[in-house]
C-alpha positions in Angstrom: 0.0 0.0 0.0 1.4 3.4 -1.0 1.7 6.0 1.8 -0.4 9.1 1.4 1.0 12.5 2.3 -0.6 12.5 5.7 1.1 9.2 6.5 4.7 10.5 5.8 6.9 11.2 8.8 7.1 14.9 9.6 10.8 15.1 8.6 10.0 13.6 5.1 7.0 15.8 4.6 9.2 18.8 5.2 11.9 17.5 2.9 15.6 17.3 3.6 16.6 21.0 3.2 18.8 22.2 6.0 17.8 25.3 7.9 19.5 28.5 6.8 20.4 31.7 8.7 17.4 33.3 7.0 15.1 30.7 8.6 16.6 31.4 12.0 16.1 35.2 11.5 12.5 34.7 10.4 11.6 32.5 13.4 13.3 34.8 15.9 11.8 37.9 14.3 15.2 39.6 13.8 17.5 40.5 11.0 20.0 38.2 9.4 22.8 40.5 10.7 21.5 40.1 14.2 21.6 36.3 14.0 25.1 36.5 12.7 26.2 38.7 15.6 24.6 36.4 18.2 26.0 33.2 16.8 29.5 34.5 16.1 29.7 36.3 19.5 31.5 39.2 17.9 29.3 42.1 19.2 27.1 42.7 22.2 23.4 42.0 21.6 20.5 42.4 24.1 20.1 39.4 26.3 16.5 38.8 25.3 17.3 39.0 21.6 20.2 36.6 22.1 17.9 34.1 23.9 15.4 34.4 21.0 18.0 33.7 18.4 19.6 30.8 20.3 16.1 29.2 20.8 15.3 29.6 17.1 18.6 28.1 16.0 18.1 25.2 18.4 14.5 24.5 17.3 15.5 24.5 13.7 18.7 22.5 14.3 20.6 25.2 12.5 24.2 24.4 11.8 26.3 27.4 10.7 27.9 27.1 7.2 31.6 27.1 8.0 32.6 27.5 4.4 30.5 30.6 4.0 31.8 32.0 7.2 35.3 31.4 6.1 34.7 33.2 2.8 33.2 36.3 4.6 35.9 36.4 7.3 38.8 35.1 5.2 39.5 32.6 8.0 39.1 28.9 8.2 39.1 28.8 12.1 41.7 26.0 11.7 45.4 25.9 12.6 48.0 23.5 11.4 50.5 21.5 13.5 53.6 20.1 11.8 55.7 17.8 14.0 58.7 15.5 13.3 56.4 12.6 14.1 52.9 12.0 15.5 53.9 8.8 17.3 55.0 8.9 21.0 53.8 10.5 24.2 55.7 13.7 23.8 54.1 14.6 20.5 50.6 13.5 21.6 50.9 15.8 24.6 51.9 18.8 22.4 48.9 18.1 20.1 46.6 17.8 23.2 47.8 21.2 24.5 47.2 22.9 21.2 43.8 21.2 20.7 42.4 22.1 24.1 43.4 25.7 23.8 42.1 25.9 20.2 38.7 24.3 20.9 38.0 26.8 23.7 38.2 29.6 21.1 36.3 27.8 18.3 39.4 26.6 16.4 40.1 23.2 15.0 43.5 21.6 14.2 45.1 19.8 11.3 48.0 17.6 12.2 50.8 16.1 10.1 54.2 14.6 10.6 57.3 15.6 8.6 59.5 12.6 9.7 62.3 15.2 10.2 62.6 15.4 6.5 62.8 18.9 4.8 61.2 17.6 1.6 58.3 16.1 3.4 57.8 19.2 5.5 57.6 21.3 2.4 54.9 19.0 1.0 53.0 19.2 4.3 53.2 23.0 4.3 52.1 23.2 0.7 49.1 21.0 1.4 48.1 23.1 4.4 48.3 26.4 2.6 44.9 27.9 2.1 43.4 25.5 4.7 44.7 27.0 7.9 45.0 30.4 9.5 48.4 29.7 11.0 50.9 27.1 11.8 52.7 25.6 14.8 55.9 23.9 13.5 58.3 21.7 15.4 61.4 21.0 13.4 64.4 20.6 15.9 66.1 18.1 13.5 66.1 20.5 10.5 69.1 22.8 10.1 68.4 26.5 10.6 69.2 27.6 7.1 67.0 24.8 5.5 64.2 25.7 7.9 64.4 29.4 7.0 64.1 28.6 3.3 61.2 26.2 3.9 58.8 28.3 6.0 56.1 30.3 4.3 56.6 34.1 4.8 52.9 35.1 4.4 51.3 32.9 7.1 51.3 33.4 10.9 53.7 30.8 12.4 55.1 29.7 15.7 58.2 27.5 16.0 58.6 24.9 18.8 62.1 24.0 19.9 63.5 25.6 16.8 64.7 29.2 16.0 64.5 31.4 12.9 65.2 35.1 12.9 62.0 37.1 12.7 59.7 34.2 13.7 57.8 33.7 16.9 59.3 30.8 18.8 59.0 28.8 22.1 61.9 26.7 23.4 62.5 24.4 26.3 65.2 25.1 28.9 67.0 21.8 27.9 70.4 23.0 29.0 69.2 24.1 32.5 67.2 20.9 32.9 70.2 18.7 32.2 72.3 20.6 34.6 69.6 20.3 37.3 69.5 16.5 36.9 73.3 16.3 37.0 73.4 18.4 40.2 70.9 16.0 41.8 72.9 12.9 40.8 76.2 14.5 42.0 74.6 15.4 45.3 73.7 11.7 45.7 77.4 10.9 45.2 77.4 9.8 41.6 80.5 10.5 39.5 80.4 7.7 36.9 77.3 8.8 35.0 76.6 7.4 31.6 74.7 9.8 29.4 72.4 8.4 26.6 72.4 11.0 23.9 69.6 11.9 21.4 70.1 12.3 17.7 73.1 14.5 16.8 71.1 16.7 14.5 68.3 17.4 17.1 68.5 20.8 18.8 67.0 19.6 22.0 69.4 16.7 22.2 72.4 19.0 21.6 71.3 21.3 24.5 70.8 18.4 26.9 74.2 17.0 26.0 75.8 20.5 26.5 74.2 20.6 30.0 75.6 17.1 30.8 79.1 18.0 29.6 79.2 21.3 31.5 78.2 19.5 34.7 80.8 16.8 34.2 83.5 19.5 33.8 82.3 21.0 37.1 82.7 17.6 38.7 86.2 17.5 37.5 85.6 14.5 35.1 87.9 14.8 32.1 86.4 14.3 28.6 88.1 10.9 28.0 86.5 9.6 31.2 83.0 10.6 30.3 80.7 7.9 29.1 78.4 9.1 26.3 76.3 6.6 24.5 74.5 7.2 21.2 70.7 7.1 21.2 67.7 8.0 19.0 65.0 9.1 21.5 63.5 5.6 21.3 62.9 2.8 23.8 65.0 0.5 21.6 68.0 2.8 21.6 67.7 3.1 25.4 67.8 -0.7 25.7 70.9 -0.9 23.6 72.6 1.9 25.5 71.9 0.2 28.9 73.6 -3.0 27.6 76.6 -0.9 26.6 76.8 0.7 30.0 76.6 -2.7 31.7 79.6 -3.9 29.6 81.7 -0.9 30.4 84.7 -1.1 32.8 84.3 0.5 35.2 80.6 0.2 35.2 78.7 3.5 35.7 76.6 3.9 38.8 73.9 5.9 37.1 72.4 6.2 33.6 71.0 9.6 32.6 68.9 9.3 29.4 68.2 12.4 27.3 64.5 11.6 27.2 62.1 9.3 29.1 61.5 6.9 26.3 65.2 5.9 26.3 65.2 5.8 30.1 62.2 3.3 30.0 64.1 1.2 27.5 67.2 1.3 29.7 65.2 0.1 32.7 63.8 -2.8 30.6 67.3 -3.9 29.6 68.5 -3.7 33.2 65.5 -5.8 34.4 66.3 -8.4 31.8 69.9 -8.5 33.0 68.8 -8.9 36.6 70.2 -5.5 37.6 68.0 -3.8 40.2 66.9 -0.2 39.8 67.9 1.7 41.9 69.5 -0.9 44.1 72.3 -1.6 41.6 71.9 1.2 39.0 70.2 4.6 39.2 68.3 5.7 36.1 67.0 9.2 35.2 65.2 10.6 32.3 64.0 13.9 30.7 60.5 15.2 29.7 58.2 13.5 32.4 56.0 11.9 29.8 52.8 10.5 31.4 54.1 6.9 31.6 57.1 8.0 33.6 55.2 7.9 36.9 53.8 4.4 36.2 56.9 2.4 35.4 58.5 0.3 38.2 60.1 2.0 39.9 58.6 5.4 39.0 61.1 7.4 37.0 63.1 10.3 38.4 63.1 12.9 35.5 63.1 16.5 34.4 59.6 17.7 33.9 58.6 19.7 30.9 54.9 20.7 30.9 54.5 19.4 27.4 50.7 20.2 27.1 51.5 23.8 28.3 54.0 24.0 25.5 51.2 23.4 23.1 48.8 25.8 24.9 51.3 28.6 24.8 52.2 28.0 21.2 48.5 28.4 20.3 48.3 31.5 22.4 51.3 33.0 20.6 49.9 31.9 17.2 46.4 33.4 17.9 48.0 36.7 18.7 49.8 36.7 15.3 46.6 35.7 13.5 44.5 38.5 15.1 47.2 41.1 14.8 49.0 40.4 11.5 50.7 43.8 11.5 52.4 43.2 14.9 56.2 42.5 14.6 57.2 38.8 14.9 60.3 37.5 16.5 58.8 37.0 20.0 60.6 34.5 22.2 59.2 32.3 25.0 60.9 29.6 27.1 59.4 26.7 29.0 61.0 26.1 32.4 62.0 22.7 33.5 61.6 21.1 37.0 63.4 18.2 38.7 60.9 15.4 39.7 62.4 13.0 42.2 60.7 9.6 42.3 62.2 6.2 43.1 64.6 5.3 40.3 67.8 6.9 41.8 69.7 6.5 45.0 73.2 6.9 46.4 76.0 4.7 44.9 76.9 3.9 48.5 73.5 2.3 48.8 74.5 0.2 45.7 77.5 -1.1 47.5 75.6 -2.0 50.6 72.9 -3.9 48.7 75.6 -6.1 47.0 76.5 -7.5 50.4 73.0 -8.4 51.5 72.2 -12.1 51.5 68.5 -11.7 50.8 68.0 -9.9 47.5 64.2 -10.1 47.4 63.8 -6.5 48.5 65.8 -5.2 45.5 64.7 -7.6 42.8 65.8 -11.1 41.6 68.5 -11.9 39.1 67.4 -13.4 35.8 66.4 -17.0 36.2 65.8 -16.9 40.0 62.6 -18.5 41.2 60.0 -16.7 43.2 
């Protein structure tokens, strides 16, 4: 049996046409301009009028036409984020920080990874052009000259952990953080400290290495006696580095990894080798990624408020978007904080634990039965 018009559902009788701003204006009994002012929140409107417009929009299930709004305002209400990678807790926290700040002000984000490759970064920047109002770019692995040539000159932009003359930038106090950790380890009594480096081309890694070397000079440890082990900011490279440290003679009493991921990898290798942390080897990291407090034992590290890095980057970028004539080249720095947990202790404590007959308190060697 064929349905008659009266038997059609209400939504089908009305058709599928979406409500427009003109429909909202007619229902609320106001002008289209007034509806626009209320929904965009750009100008003050009488409270009663605002309530009428909001009620009409809700009743009609009105969804603003973002494309049309972008054409009239010449803005997409979207910002782009270009990172070396989108994998890993550090990068996910940066994204979260930008996203939370952006959403509060009605912005959305587009995210892409450059894999620390200038060619790929250029492709990403080309793809985002015309789709975003501004960019947050993290490229600590890209040489400054190449970075300068690659960045668009006609788009608001904020650099993270990178620097380019005339560009707004936010950096982390990597050097100060590394020295703070070294002071802490030295105060515990450590002198044989193995440092697991990050990638040589990475600006953050270079600054953390510089802080380590400065602290070792202050401790009177000559360059030939320093133990520096190559790493790549990955768990796997931390594992490899820990095995190298265990094979060294004399063996270090502490491992300081240039980021938490490598510290976590080092702890895994030490556990596999039956070396208790901190009973036989102290381990420290850098960044305080979320997992750092949940590993066993919880990791002593240098805290960077990574989400705040993202929030502040968006704030700086928004200022550049809204005031395009303002001079660029502003600089901001994220402070670092020592977070003491349970993965470090005095090397004197290491010596005492080796003489204890019952090792259950500090962990069992590989192959021991429970």
